[in-house]
C-alpha positions as CSV (number, residue, x, y, z in Angstrom):
1,M,205.4,167.4,111.6
2,E,202.4,168.7,110.7
3,N,200.6,165.7,108.7
4,E,202.3,163.4,112.0
5,I,200.8,165.7,114.2
6,Q,197.2,164.9,112.4
7,K,197.4,161.2,112.0
8,F,194.7,159.1,113.0
9,D,194.6,155.9,114.6
10,L,191.8,154.7,112.4
11,Y,190.3,156.1,110.2
12,L,186.7,155.1,108.8
13,K,185.8,156.5,105.7
14,N,182.7,156.8,103.2
15,A,180.5,155.5,106.1
16,E,176.7,156.6,105.8
17,V,176.5,157.8,109.4
18,V,173.3,157.1,111.4
19,T,172.3,158.4,115.0
20,P,169.3,158.8,116.7
21,H,168.8,162.6,115.4
22,E,170.4,162.7,111.6
23,R,172.0,160.9,108.7
24,Y,174.7,161.9,106.2
25,R,177.8,160.2,104.4
26,G,180.9,160.9,106.4
27,N,184.0,160.5,107.5
28,V,185.2,160.1,111.4
29,G,189.1,159.8,113.0
30,V,190.0,158.3,116.2
31,R,192.7,159.4,118.5
32,D,194.2,157.8,121.8
33,G,190.6,156.0,121.5
34,K,188.3,159.4,121.3
35,I,186.4,160.9,118.1
36,A,188.8,163.4,117.0
37,A,187.8,164.3,113.7
38,I,184.2,164.1,111.9
39,L,184.8,165.1,108.5
40,P,182.2,165.4,105.0
41,G,182.7,164.0,101.7
42,D,185.8,162.2,100.1
43,A,188.5,163.6,102.5
44,D,191.2,161.2,103.0
45,M,193.1,161.5,105.8
46,A,196.6,159.9,107.4
47,A,196.0,156.8,109.4
48,D,197.7,154.3,110.7
49,R,194.5,152.2,109.7
50,T,192.1,152.9,107.4
51,L,188.8,151.2,106.8
52,D,186.9,152.3,103.8
53,L,183.1,151.7,105.1
54,T,181.0,152.3,101.4
55,G,177.9,150.4,101.6
56,K,178.2,150.1,104.9
57,T,176.4,152.3,107.8
58,L,178.0,153.5,111.1
59,L,176.6,153.9,114.1
60,P,177.4,154.4,118.1
61,G,178.7,151.2,119.6
62,I,175.4,149.6,120.7
63,W,175.0,149.0,124.1
64,H,173.2,146.0,125.8
65,T,171.8,146.6,129.2
66,H,170.7,142.7,130.8
67,C,173.7,140.4,130.0
68,H,174.3,137.3,132.4
69,F,177.4,136.3,132.3
70,R,177.3,134.3,135.3
71,D,180.7,134.6,136.3
72,P,181.3,133.9,139.5
73,G,179.4,130.5,139.9
74,Q,178.0,129.1,137.4
75,T,180.8,129.4,134.9
76,H,180.0,125.9,132.8
77,K,177.4,128.6,131.3
78,E,179.4,130.9,130.6
79,D,181.4,133.6,131.6
80,F,182.6,136.8,131.2
81,E,185.4,136.6,128.5
82,T,183.1,134.0,126.3
83,G,179.9,136.4,127.3
84,S,182.2,139.8,126.4
85,R,183.7,137.6,123.3
86,A,179.6,136.8,121.9
87,A,179.0,140.3,122.7
88,A,181.8,141.5,120.2
89,A,180.8,139.2,117.6
90,G,177.0,140.6,118.1
91,G,178.1,143.9,117.4
92,I,178.1,144.9,120.9
93,T,180.7,147.8,122.4
94,M,178.8,148.2,126.2
95,A,177.2,145.7,128.2
96,I,175.7,145.2,131.4
97,D,176.0,142.3,134.0
98,M,173.5,141.3,136.3
99,T,174.0,140.4,139.8
100,N,172.9,137.0,140.6
101,N,176.5,135.2,140.6
102,T,177.3,132.9,143.1
103,P,178.4,134.5,145.8
104,A,176.5,138.1,144.3
105,P,178.6,141.2,144.4
106,A,175.8,142.3,147.4
107,T,179.1,143.8,149.2
108,A,182.0,146.1,149.1
109,E,184.7,143.2,148.9
110,L,182.3,141.0,146.7
111,F,182.0,143.5,144.1
112,K,185.6,144.4,143.7
113,E,185.7,140.7,143.2
114,K,183.6,140.5,140.5
115,Q,185.2,143.4,138.5
116,A,189.0,142.2,138.9
117,N,187.8,138.9,137.4
118,A,185.8,141.1,135.0
119,E,188.2,143.4,133.6
120,A,191.0,140.2,133.3
121,K,188.3,138.7,131.3
122,S,186.5,140.9,128.8
123,Y,187.0,142.2,125.3
124,I,184.4,145.3,125.3
125,D,183.4,147.5,127.8
126,F,181.5,146.6,130.7
127,G,179.1,148.3,133.4
128,L,178.1,146.4,136.4
129,Y,175.5,146.1,139.2
130,G,176.1,146.2,142.9
131,A,173.2,143.6,144.1
132,G,170.6,144.9,145.9
133,L,170.2,143.2,148.8
134,Y,171.7,145.1,152.3
135,P,170.4,148.8,152.1
136,D,173.8,149.5,154.5
137,Q,176.2,148.5,151.7
138,V,174.3,150.5,149.1
139,Q,176.6,153.3,149.3
140,N,179.3,151.7,149.3
141,L,178.8,150.0,146.1
142,A,177.6,153.3,144.8
143,E,181.1,154.9,145.2
144,L,183.0,151.5,144.1
145,G,181.5,152.2,140.9
146,A,178.3,149.9,140.1
147,I,176.6,151.5,137.2
148,G,173.2,151.1,138.8
149,I,172.2,148.4,141.7
150,K,169.9,145.4,140.7
151,V,167.0,144.6,143.0
152,F,165.2,140.9,142.6
153,N,162.2,141.7,144.3
154,T,161.0,137.7,143.1
155,R,161.5,134.4,144.3
156,H,160.6,131.5,141.9
157,P,157.9,128.8,142.6
158,M,160.0,126.4,142.5
159,D,163.0,128.1,143.8
160,A,165.0,127.4,140.6
161,Y,168.0,128.9,139.3
162,P,168.8,132.0,138.3
163,Y,166.5,133.0,141.2
164,I,168.6,132.6,144.1
165,P,167.0,132.4,147.7
166,T,169.1,134.5,149.3
167,L,169.3,137.1,146.8
168,A,165.1,138.0,146.5
169,V,164.2,140.7,148.5
170,T,160.3,140.5,148.9
171,D,159.9,141.8,152.1
172,H,158.8,145.7,151.1
173,G,160.2,147.2,153.7
174,I,163.6,146.4,152.9
175,L,162.7,147.0,149.2
176,Y,161.7,150.6,150.6
177,E,164.9,150.9,152.7
178,I,166.8,149.9,149.2
179,Y,164.9,152.5,147.5
180,E,166.3,155.3,149.9
181,E,170.2,154.5,150.2
182,V,169.7,154.3,146.4
183,A,168.5,157.5,145.6
184,K,170.8,158.8,147.8
185,T,173.4,158.1,145.2
186,G,171.7,158.9,142.1
187,L,171.9,156.0,140.2
188,V,169.5,153.8,139.4
189,C,167.4,151.1,140.9
190,A,166.6,148.3,138.7
191,V,164.2,146.0,139.4
192,H,162.5,142.6,138.2
193,H,159.2,142.5,140.1
194,D,157.0,140.2,141.3
195,D,154.8,139.2,143.6
196,S,155.9,136.1,144.8
197,D,153.4,134.6,147.0
198,W,150.7,135.1,144.5
199,T,152.7,133.5,141.8
200,R,153.8,130.4,144.3
201,T,150.4,129.8,145.8
202,L,148.5,129.6,142.1
203,V,151.4,127.9,140.5
204,Q,151.4,124.8,143.2
205,R,148.0,125.2,143.1
206,D,147.0,124.9,139.8
207,Y,150.1,123.0,138.5
208,I,152.9,121.5,140.1
209,Q,150.5,120.0,143.0
210,K,148.6,118.4,140.3
211,G,152.0,117.2,138.4
212,R,151.1,119.7,135.7
213,V,154.6,120.0,134.9
214,S,155.5,119.5,131.2
215,A,156.5,121.9,128.7
216,E,152.9,122.9,127.5
217,D,151.7,122.5,131.1
218,Y,154.3,125.7,131.6
219,I,153.5,127.3,128.1
220,E,149.3,127.3,129.6
221,A,150.5,128.6,132.7
222,Y,152.6,131.7,131.5
223,D,150.0,132.3,128.7
224,R,147.3,132.3,131.8
225,G,149.9,134.9,133.1
226,Y,150.4,133.0,136.4
227,M,154.7,132.5,135.2
228,Y,155.9,135.8,134.7
229,G,152.6,137.2,134.2
230,H,150.6,139.0,136.5
231,G,152.0,138.4,140.0
232,M,155.1,140.4,138.4
233,V,152.3,143.5,137.4
234,S,151.3,143.2,141.2
235,G,155.0,143.6,141.9
236,L,154.9,146.6,139.6
237,A,152.2,148.4,140.9
238,S,153.5,148.8,144.5
239,S,157.1,149.1,143.5
240,L,156.5,152.2,141.5
241,Y,154.5,154.0,144.5
242,L,157.3,152.7,146.9
243,A,159.7,154.2,144.4
244,K,157.7,157.2,144.0
245,V,158.0,157.9,148.0
246,A,162.0,157.3,148.2
247,G,162.7,159.2,144.8
248,V,164.4,156.8,143.2
249,R,165.0,156.6,140.1
250,L,163.5,153.2,139.1
251,Y,164.6,151.3,135.5
252,V,161.4,148.9,135.8
253,L,162.9,145.1,133.3
254,H,161.6,142.4,132.1
255,V,158.7,144.9,130.1
256,G,157.1,143.2,127.6
257,V,157.3,139.7,129.0
258,M,155.0,140.9,132.0
259,P,150.8,141.4,130.4
260,E,150.4,144.7,129.1
261,M,148.5,146.6,131.8
262,A,152.4,146.7,132.9
263,Y,152.8,149.7,130.3
264,D,150.0,151.6,131.3
265,Y,151.6,151.9,135.0
266,I,154.7,152.8,133.9
267,Q,153.0,155.4,131.5
268,F,151.2,156.4,134.4
269,A,153.7,157.1,136.7
270,K,155.5,159.0,133.9
271,S,152.3,160.9,133.0
272,K,152.6,162.4,137.0
273,G,156.3,163.4,137.0
274,Q,157.8,160.4,138.5
275,T,161.4,159.0,136.7
276,V,160.6,155.8,136.1
277,Y,162.2,154.4,132.7
278,S,161.2,150.9,130.9
279,E,163.7,148.3,129.4
280,L,162.0,146.5,126.7
281,E,162.0,143.1,126.2
282,A,162.5,142.3,122.6
283,C,161.2,138.8,122.7
284,S,158.0,140.4,123.6
285,F,157.3,140.3,119.8
286,L,159.9,138.0,118.4
287,I,158.7,135.3,119.8
288,D,155.0,133.9,119.6
289,R,152.9,130.9,121.1
290,D,153.5,128.9,117.7
291,M,157.6,129.6,117.8
292,V,157.5,128.7,122.1
293,E,155.6,125.7,121.2
294,K,158.4,124.7,118.9
295,I,161.3,125.6,121.0
296,K,159.9,124.9,124.7
297,T,162.3,125.3,127.3
298,R,165.3,127.4,124.7
299,T,162.7,130.5,125.8
300,Y,160.5,131.2,129.0
301,L,158.2,133.8,127.5
302,F,155.9,134.6,124.1
303,A,154.7,137.4,123.4
304,H,151.5,138.5,124.7
305,N,150.0,141.4,122.6
306,V,152.5,141.4,119.7
307,D,150.4,145.1,118.1
308,C,151.0,146.6,122.2
309,A,155.1,145.7,122.2
310,Y,155.8,147.1,118.8
311,D,153.4,150.4,120.0
312,Y,155.8,150.9,123.5
313,L,158.6,149.9,120.9
314,N,158.2,152.9,119.0
315,K,156.7,155.8,121.2
316,D,157.4,155.2,125.0
317,A,160.1,152.2,125.7
318,D,163.4,154.0,126.6
319,T,166.1,151.0,125.8
320,L,165.3,147.4,124.6
321,V,167.1,144.0,124.9
322,L,167.2,140.7,124.1
323,E,168.0,139.4,126.9
324,H,170.8,137.0,127.9
325,A,170.6,134.1,130.1
326,P,172.3,131.4,129.2
327,H,171.9,127.6,130.5
328,T,173.6,124.4,129.2
329,L,171.1,122.8,126.3
330,K,170.8,119.8,128.9
331,E,170.2,121.9,131.8
332,I,167.0,123.1,129.1
333,T,166.8,119.7,127.8
334,D,166.4,118.0,131.4
335,G,163.9,121.0,131.7
336,L,161.3,119.2,129.5
337,T,160.3,116.9,131.6
338,N,159.2,119.5,134.3
339,N,159.5,122.7,133.0
340,F,159.0,123.9,136.1
341,N,162.4,123.6,137.4
342,A,164.0,124.0,134.4
343,P,166.5,127.2,134.8
344,L,164.5,129.8,132.5
345,G,166.4,132.6,129.9
346,V,167.4,133.3,126.6
347,I,170.3,133.7,124.8
348,G,170.6,136.8,123.1
349,V,173.7,138.9,123.0
350,Q,174.5,137.8,119.4
351,E,171.5,137.4,118.4
352,F,170.1,140.9,119.4
353,L,171.0,143.5,116.9
354,P,171.0,141.2,113.3
355,L,167.4,140.4,114.8
356,M,166.3,143.9,115.7
357,L,168.0,145.0,112.4
358,N,166.1,142.5,110.8
359,E,162.7,144.7,112.1
360,V,164.3,147.5,110.7
361,N,164.3,146.0,107.4
362,K,160.7,144.7,108.0
363,G,159.2,148.6,108.6
364,N,158.4,147.3,112.4
365,L,160.6,150.6,113.4
366,T,163.3,153.1,111.6
367,L,166.6,152.5,112.6
368,E,167.5,156.1,113.9
369,R,164.7,154.6,116.8
370,L,166.6,151.7,117.2
371,V,170.2,153.7,117.8
372,Y,167.8,155.3,120.7
373,L,167.1,152.7,122.8
374,T,170.3,151.4,122.4
375,T,173.1,154.1,122.2
376,E,171.7,157.3,124.0
377,S,168.9,156.5,125.5
378,P,170.8,154.0,128.0
379,A,173.9,156.7,128.2
380,R,171.5,158.9,129.7
381,I,169.9,157.1,132.3
382,F,173.4,155.3,133.2
383,G,175.1,159.0,133.2
384,Q,177.5,158.1,130.5
385,Y,176.7,160.4,128.1
386,P,177.5,161.5,125.8
387,K,181.2,159.9,126.7
388,K,179.5,157.1,125.4
389,G,176.1,156.5,122.8
390,A,176.9,159.5,120.8
391,I,179.5,160.0,118.0
392,A,180.7,163.2,118.4
393,I,184.4,164.8,119.3
394,G,186.0,163.8,122.2
395,S,183.2,160.7,122.7
396,D,184.9,157.2,122.9
397,A,185.5,155.8,119.5
398,D,182.9,153.5,120.1
399,F,181.1,152.1,117.2
400,T,179.3,149.4,115.3
401,V,179.4,149.0,111.3
402,V,176.3,147.0,109.6
403,D,175.8,146.1,106.7
404,M,172.0,146.8,106.2
405,F,171.8,144.4,103.0
406,R,173.0,141.2,103.7
407,E,171.6,138.4,104.7
408,K,172.1,135.3,106.8
409,V,170.8,132.2,109.2
410,L,171.6,132.3,112.7
411,T,172.5,129.0,113.8
412,D,173.4,126.9,116.8
413,K,177.1,126.3,115.2
414,E,177.9,129.8,114.8
415,E,176.5,130.8,118.7
416,L,179.7,132.0,120.1
417,S,178.1,131.9,124.2
418,K,179.6,129.4,126.3
419,S,176.2,127.1,126.3
420,G,176.4,127.1,122.3
421,W,172.6,127.3,121.2
422,T,169.9,129.9,120.2
423,A,166.3,130.0,120.4
424,F,166.7,131.7,117.1
425,D,168.7,128.7,115.4
426,G,167.4,128.4,112.3
427,V,166.1,131.9,111.5
428,R,167.3,134.1,108.4
429,V,168.0,138.2,108.8
430,K,168.5,140.7,106.8
431,G,171.1,143.6,108.4
432,V,173.9,142.0,110.2
433,P,177.5,143.8,112.5
434,T,180.5,143.7,110.2
435,H,182.8,145.0,112.8
436,T,182.6,146.2,116.9
437,I,185.2,149.5,117.4
438,V,186.2,150.1,121.3
439,R,187.5,153.3,121.8
440,G,189.2,152.6,118.6
441,K,190.0,148.9,118.8
442,V,188.2,146.6,116.0
443,V,187.7,143.9,118.4
444,F,185.6,141.8,115.5
445,E,185.4,142.4,111.6
446,E,183.7,140.5,109.2
447,G,182.8,137.2,111.5
448,E,186.1,137.3,113.9
449,V,186.6,137.9,116.9
450,T,190.0,140.0,116.7
451,G,189.9,141.5,120.1
452,R,191.6,139.8,123.1
453,P,190.5,139.4,126.5
454,G,191.1,141.9,129.0
455,Y,191.1,145.0,126.6
456,G,187.2,146.0,128.2
457,C,187.5,148.6,130.8
458,M,184.4,148.7,133.5
459,V,182.5,151.8,132.6
460,K,181.7,153.3,136.3
461,G,178.2,154.4,137.6
462,T,178.0,158.1,138.6
463,A,178.5,157.8,142.0
464,Y,181.8,156.3,141.7
465,K,184.6,157.8,143.9
466,S,188.4,157.6,143.9
467,Q,189.6,154.7,146.0
């Protein structure tokens, strides 16, 4: 009877456990979806299933905080089932989905519809942003469990998807009112910044009106800071001040996409005691000018300053992502004739962790730093630590198991996203996820997705109130 009581549902043995703060060889017992025991040495314990992780590394479950699963509204590109399946295959246990859906989750009813749809489809746990569009809806979205409020402080110069014009908040009075309302909830307000008038004027004047719309023209416009450049920094500068006055916790998206002055503005605000978080985009050091000239519309950005990005990665960034923003191959190929009309994005949820483990193996950051940026730090920012983001007694049994020595080549063929391609086709990496475990259930194992749609649960934000 005593042995039966001590039996685990899952026992992970002989692992090298790595957290942001320590490394040790140990064993972890899971019961009822929670971490029930952490044991040293070679202890063998009774369990329904035992995984011998000799030669592998056990991490807290990895988060991806910037996913566009396109569901509802654009499900020919992706949906919550295919996107979360790709995430599971990439070692991701927790994803946060963005709001540029049709319709966007900007009201209570639309948010509840999106939640029900996602809960029926997801392989992994997830959080949902509420769409920051109407100040008087923010409280409702927060009480329904939004993990944060997302604002598109931008309009594309050509109004090209995914920047839905009706979702844009470019009036700074309304932006400020949204900040006021989010501040009352205690949630973060995540913002895609821009000075859309500046960007539209310069892009139209120097490119669109002159018929300069090729992929090469777009690359030049990006390099000059016209696309995803100086306008974003200008928008950030004013937003930081408005956020300070409103007292909102500002979560800055696309750091690293913007020119490097953005780093300085964010750090200045932090030095003055303002609560600001920066989400660093990994393309800021993964994709250079030479690569983008080869892959063209498979990405919308490349590194402005790799050295600055690596420095920020290792010192001041709060979270790290490879944005997952899928479009069909036909859509991006058609964009070669007019790159400014192309739906812009990168597919990243499956490739993110292998690419980052490769960066660890190259010596560009430590594994502990990577784990901090993708587990503990986002869990703290979004109010979920130590329930998630930790290997500790009582925490959710979310784990990512990796083989730091295994090599593979990333390919379109293995891409599980519905869009079926990757900007990193043909890139060799060293370091791959071998198992993804969500609340004690193995949902991905050695190249095979073993979970099922609907297992994933919505992780509710800290302002949630039981309905």
